[in-house]
C-alpha positions as CSV (number, residue, x, y, z in Angstrom):
1,M,-23.3,9.8,4.9
2,K,-20.9,10.1,1.9
3,K,-21.8,7.9,-1.0
4,V,-18.9,6.1,-2.6
5,L,-18.2,3.5,-5.3
6,V,-15.3,1.1,-5.2
7,T,-14.6,-0.5,-8.6
8,G,-12.7,-3.8,-8.6
9,A,-14.4,-4.5,-5.3
10,S,-13.9,-8.3,-5.5
11,G,-10.1,-7.9,-5.5
12,F,-8.1,-8.1,-2.4
13,I,-7.4,-4.3,-2.3
14,G,-11.0,-3.4,-3.2
15,S,-12.5,-5.7,-0.6
16,T,-10.0,-4.4,2.0
17,L,-11.0,-0.8,1.2
18,I,-14.7,-1.6,1.5
19,D,-14.0,-3.2,4.9
20,R,-12.3,-0.1,6.1
21,L,-15.0,2.3,4.7
22,L,-17.7,0.3,6.5
23,S,-15.8,0.3,9.7
24,L,-15.6,4.1,9.7
25,G,-19.4,4.3,9.7
26,N,-19.9,7.4,7.7
27,Y,-19.9,6.0,4.2
28,E,-22.7,4.5,2.0
29,V,-20.6,1.9,0.1
30,Y,-21.3,0.6,-3.3
31,A,-19.2,-2.3,-4.6
32,G,-18.6,-2.4,-8.3
33,V,-18.6,-6.0,-9.3
34,R,-19.4,-8.0,-12.4
35,A,-22.2,-10.5,-12.3
36,K,-19.8,-13.4,-12.3
37,S,-17.3,-11.9,-9.8
38,S,-16.6,-13.6,-6.5
39,R,-18.3,-12.0,-3.5
40,K,-16.4,-14.1,-0.9
41,Y,-15.0,-11.1,0.9
42,L,-18.1,-8.9,0.3
43,Q,-20.5,-10.4,2.8
44,D,-21.4,-7.4,4.9
45,S,-25.1,-6.7,4.6
46,R,-24.5,-2.9,4.3
47,I,-22.7,-3.3,1.0
48,K,-24.8,-2.3,-2.1
49,F,-23.8,-3.8,-5.4
50,I,-23.6,-2.3,-8.8
51,D,-22.5,-3.9,-12.1
52,V,-20.7,-0.9,-13.6
53,A,-21.4,-0.6,-17.3
54,F,-17.8,0.2,-18.2
55,S,-18.1,-0.8,-21.9
56,D,-21.2,1.2,-22.6
57,P,-20.4,4.9,-22.2
58,T,-24.1,6.0,-22.4
59,A,-25.3,3.5,-19.9
60,L,-22.3,4.2,-17.7
61,K,-23.0,7.9,-17.6
62,Q,-26.7,7.2,-16.8
63,Q,-25.6,5.0,-13.9
64,L,-23.3,7.6,-12.4
65,D,-25.7,10.5,-13.0
66,R,-28.5,8.5,-11.2
67,E,-26.4,7.5,-8.2
68,Q,-24.5,10.8,-7.7
69,F,-21.5,9.4,-5.9
70,D,-19.3,11.7,-3.8
71,C,-16.2,9.6,-4.8
72,V,-15.3,6.8,-7.2
73,F,-12.3,4.8,-6.0
74,H,-11.3,3.2,-9.3
75,L,-9.4,0.0,-8.5
76,A,-10.6,-2.2,-11.3
77,G,-8.0,-3.3,-13.8
78,L,-5.9,-6.1,-15.3
79,T,-2.6,-7.1,-13.8
80,K,-2.2,-10.2,-16.0
81,A,-3.5,-10.7,-19.6
82,K,-3.5,-13.3,-22.3
83,R,-2.6,-10.6,-24.9
84,P,-0.8,-7.3,-24.5
85,E,-3.6,-5.4,-26.0
86,D,-6.0,-6.6,-23.3
87,F,-4.2,-4.3,-20.9
88,D,-5.1,-1.3,-23.0
89,N,-8.6,-2.5,-23.5
90,V,-9.2,-2.6,-19.8
91,N,-6.7,-0.4,-18.0
92,F,-7.0,2.5,-20.4
93,N,-10.3,2.2,-22.3
94,L,-12.5,1.5,-19.4
95,T,-10.8,4.1,-17.3
96,K,-11.3,6.6,-20.1
97,N,-15.0,5.7,-20.2
98,L,-15.3,6.1,-16.4
99,A,-13.5,9.5,-16.4
100,D,-15.8,10.7,-19.2
101,A,-18.9,9.6,-17.4
102,I,-18.2,11.1,-14.0
103,N,-19.8,14.4,-13.2
104,P,-16.8,16.6,-12.4
105,Q,-19.0,18.9,-10.3
106,T,-20.0,16.4,-7.8
107,T,-17.7,13.4,-7.8
108,K,-14.0,13.1,-6.9
109,L,-12.0,10.4,-8.7
110,I,-9.3,8.4,-6.9
111,F,-7.4,6.3,-9.5
112,L,-5.3,3.4,-8.4
113,S,-2.4,3.3,-10.9
114,S,0.9,1.6,-10.2
115,F,4.6,2.1,-9.8
116,A,4.8,0.2,-13.1
117,A,3.4,3.4,-14.8
118,H,6.7,5.1,-14.0
119,G,8.9,2.0,-14.6
120,P,11.9,1.0,-12.6
121,G,14.5,3.4,-11.2
122,E,18.0,4.0,-12.5
123,E,20.5,1.3,-11.7
124,V,23.7,3.3,-11.5
125,N,23.3,5.3,-8.2
126,F,20.0,3.5,-7.3
127,S,18.4,6.7,-6.4
128,K,14.7,6.9,-5.4
129,A,12.2,7.3,-8.2
130,K,10.2,10.5,-8.0
131,V,6.9,11.5,-9.7
132,S,8.7,14.3,-11.4
133,D,11.1,11.8,-13.2
134,E,10.6,10.9,-16.8
135,N,8.2,7.9,-17.0
136,K,9.7,4.8,-18.7
137,P,7.4,1.9,-18.1
138,N,8.9,-1.4,-19.1
139,T,5.8,-3.5,-19.3
140,A,2.5,-3.5,-21.3
141,Y,0.7,-3.3,-17.9
142,G,2.7,-0.2,-16.9
143,R,2.2,1.5,-20.3
144,S,-1.5,1.0,-20.1
145,K,-1.6,2.5,-16.6
146,L,0.5,5.5,-17.7
147,K,-1.8,6.0,-20.7
148,A,-4.8,6.1,-18.3
149,E,-3.0,8.5,-16.0
150,E,-2.2,10.9,-18.9
151,Y,-5.8,10.8,-20.0
152,I,-7.1,11.8,-16.6
153,N,-4.5,14.5,-16.2
154,T,-5.4,16.0,-19.6
155,N,-9.1,15.5,-19.7
156,F,-10.7,15.1,-16.3
157,K,-12.0,18.5,-15.2
158,G,-13.1,17.5,-11.6
159,K,-11.1,16.7,-8.5
160,Y,-8.9,13.7,-8.7
161,V,-5.8,12.0,-7.2
162,I,-3.6,9.4,-8.8
163,L,-1.9,6.8,-6.6
164,R,1.0,4.7,-7.7
165,P,1.5,1.9,-5.1
166,T,4.6,-0.2,-5.2
167,G,4.3,-3.9,-4.3
168,V,1.0,-4.4,-2.4
169,Y,0.7,-7.4,-0.1
170,G,-1.6,-8.5,2.7
171,P,-4.4,-10.9,3.5
172,R,-6.3,-12.3,0.4
173,E,-3.4,-11.5,-1.9
174,T,-2.3,-14.3,-4.2
175,D,0.9,-13.3,-6.0
176,Y,3.2,-12.5,-3.1
177,F,1.6,-15.6,-1.5
178,V,3.5,-17.7,-4.0
179,F,6.8,-16.4,-2.6
180,F,5.7,-17.2,1.0
181,Q,4.6,-20.6,-0.1
182,T,8.0,-21.2,-1.7
183,I,9.8,-20.2,1.5
184,D,7.4,-22.4,3.5
185,N,8.6,-25.2,1.3
186,H,12.2,-24.5,2.3
187,I,13.3,-22.9,-1.0
188,E,14.7,-19.3,-1.1
189,P,14.8,-18.2,-4.8
190,Y,16.8,-15.3,-6.2
191,L,16.5,-14.0,-9.8
192,G,19.8,-12.6,-11.1
193,F,23.0,-12.0,-9.2
194,V,22.6,-8.2,-8.4
195,P,20.5,-7.5,-5.3
196,Q,17.1,-6.1,-6.0
197,H,16.0,-2.9,-4.2
198,L,12.4,-3.4,-3.3
199,T,9.6,-1.4,-1.8
200,F,6.2,-2.5,-0.4
201,I,2.9,-1.2,0.9
202,Y,0.7,-3.2,3.2
203,S,-2.9,-3.3,2.0
204,K,-4.3,-1.7,5.1
205,D,-2.0,1.2,4.8
206,L,-2.8,1.6,1.1
207,V,-6.6,1.9,1.7
208,E,-5.9,4.5,4.4
209,V,-4.1,6.5,1.7
210,C,-7.1,6.1,-0.7
211,I,-9.4,7.5,2.0
212,K,-7.1,10.3,2.9
213,A,-6.8,11.2,-0.8
214,F,-10.6,11.5,-1.0
215,E,-11.1,13.4,2.2
216,S,-8.3,15.9,1.4
217,D,-8.7,19.0,-0.7
218,I,-5.7,17.9,-2.7
219,S,-6.5,17.5,-6.4
220,G,-4.6,17.0,-9.6
221,K,-1.6,15.3,-8.0
222,T,0.1,11.9,-8.4
223,Y,1.9,10.1,-5.6
224,F,4.0,7.0,-5.1
225,V,2.7,4.9,-2.2
226,S,5.1,2.7,-0.1
227,D,5.9,2.2,3.6
228,G,8.8,4.6,3.0
229,K,11.6,2.0,3.4
230,M,13.8,0.1,0.9
231,Y,14.4,-3.6,1.4
232,L,17.0,-5.7,-0.4
233,D,15.6,-9.0,-1.8
234,S,17.7,-10.8,0.8
235,E,16.0,-8.8,3.6
236,Y,12.6,-9.7,2.3
237,A,13.5,-13.3,2.3
238,A,15.0,-13.1,5.8
239,I,11.8,-11.6,7.2
240,S,9.7,-14.2,5.5
241,K,11.9,-17.1,6.8
242,Q,11.9,-15.7,10.3
243,V,8.1,-15.3,10.4
244,L,7.5,-18.7,8.9
245,N,10.3,-20.2,11.1
246,K,11.8,-22.1,8.2
247,K,15.3,-23.0,7.1
248,T,15.8,-22.7,3.4
249,L,18.0,-23.7,0.5
250,K,19.1,-20.6,-1.4
251,L,18.8,-20.9,-5.2
252,K,20.0,-18.2,-7.6
253,F,18.6,-18.3,-11.2
254,P,20.3,-16.4,-14.0
255,L,17.9,-13.9,-15.6
256,F,18.2,-15.4,-19.0
257,I,16.7,-18.7,-17.7
258,V,13.9,-16.9,-16.0
259,R,13.2,-15.0,-19.2
260,W,13.1,-18.2,-21.3
261,I,10.7,-19.7,-18.8
262,S,8.4,-16.6,-18.8
263,C,8.3,-16.7,-22.6
264,F,7.5,-20.4,-22.6
265,L,4.7,-19.9,-20.0
266,D,3.3,-17.0,-22.0
267,A,3.1,-19.1,-25.2
268,F,1.8,-22.2,-23.3
269,G,-0.8,-20.1,-21.5
270,G,-2.0,-18.7,-24.8
271,L,-2.6,-22.2,-26.0
272,I,-4.6,-23.4,-23.0
273,G,-6.2,-20.1,-22.1
274,K,-4.5,-19.7,-18.8
275,Q,-2.5,-16.8,-17.3
276,F,0.5,-17.7,-15.3
277,T,2.0,-15.6,-12.4
278,L,5.3,-15.7,-14.3
279,N,5.0,-14.1,-17.7
280,K,7.0,-11.7,-19.9
281,D,5.6,-8.7,-18.2
282,K,6.3,-10.1,-14.8
283,Y,9.9,-11.0,-16.0
284,S,10.5,-7.3,-16.8
285,I,9.5,-6.4,-13.3
286,L,11.7,-9.1,-11.7
287,A,14.7,-8.3,-13.9
288,A,14.7,-4.6,-12.9
289,R,17.0,-4.0,-9.9
290,N,15.6,-0.7,-8.5
291,W,12.1,-0.3,-7.3
292,D,12.7,2.3,-4.7
293,C,10.6,5.5,-4.6
294,D,10.2,8.8,-2.7
295,I,7.0,9.3,-0.7
296,E,7.9,12.5,1.1
297,D,5.3,14.5,-0.8
298,L,2.6,11.9,0.1
299,K,3.5,12.1,3.8
300,R,3.5,15.9,3.7
301,D,0.3,16.5,1.6
302,L,-1.9,13.7,3.1
303,Q,-0.3,13.5,6.5
304,F,0.3,9.8,5.8
305,E,2.4,7.8,8.3
306,P,2.7,4.1,7.4
307,Q,1.6,1.9,10.3
308,Y,3.2,-1.3,8.8
309,D,6.8,-1.9,8.0
310,L,7.6,-5.1,6.2
311,Q,8.2,-7.1,9.4
312,R,4.8,-6.2,10.9
313,G,3.0,-6.6,7.6
314,V,4.4,-10.0,6.8
315,E,3.6,-11.2,10.3
316,E,0.0,-10.2,10.0
317,T,-0.3,-11.5,6.4
318,I,1.2,-14.9,7.2
319,A,-1.0,-15.3,10.3
320,W,-4.0,-14.7,8.0
321,Y,-2.7,-17.3,5.5
322,K,-2.3,-19.9,8.3
323,K,-5.7,-19.1,9.7
324,E,-7.3,-19.5,6.3
325,K,-5.3,-22.7,5.8
326,W,-3.5,-21.3,2.7
327,L,-0.2,-22.3,4.5
């Protein structure tokens, strides 16, 4: 049995990864969760829990030395924050502490970064972003992820792989759910007047990549992760409408209005201590027109063949939302 730790286990990607690891039958799985984190999707009796001491480097090293994991899948991180510096505090500092505490002789590190660490692609020829391109993250979230990547690349002496998934969707996910909910309410929103080039990865495909990255001898490499296809925003909406069987009213919002709303929600959220799905960081992502990426190296090195295109993934996701009475 290979002994593995999944940080961020209470999140939808983390819990999906744990489900898959358990189904394979040859992993001893530890879920890294905080004491107050939800365990709604972590009910399997085979799961062992650990409250990872991210903020205490000495205690963290003692934990990892004691457990001697074969792999740490580091998925924990912030995607929304009340203050920009919170992204650095969590996405960089805690990743740094983890990388420093891992025994490089015994433990492989799989770090789940983000397309945001690269930033959007160019909007002249709309070419696919490549890992070899210059990184130009346009959000505080992306900059914090890139900073963590750079630290691992420079300082971690053991085996590691960095994964940069594009838009991750699937059962249990809450941000893309808002879009499906909007379509379900007969509204088809578009932000800006130039079509967006979008890429996606279904959660089940993403966790397969995580496992392949661990099981492979590959080390020291960074990969974009998507289903290998590009979708215009109108195609995404059309698939969602078809699966939900809804007719919609198309509404196009100028970007300056969306930017104003995001700034207002950021300020208001700061006053009431709430983080909204639409914020200034999210606006920067929505305003960018090119989120296409090249995954040929991922397919070649890890023999990854996506099992879900957007049509199949949306069908399965919406079926789950309906089963769980989210829709």
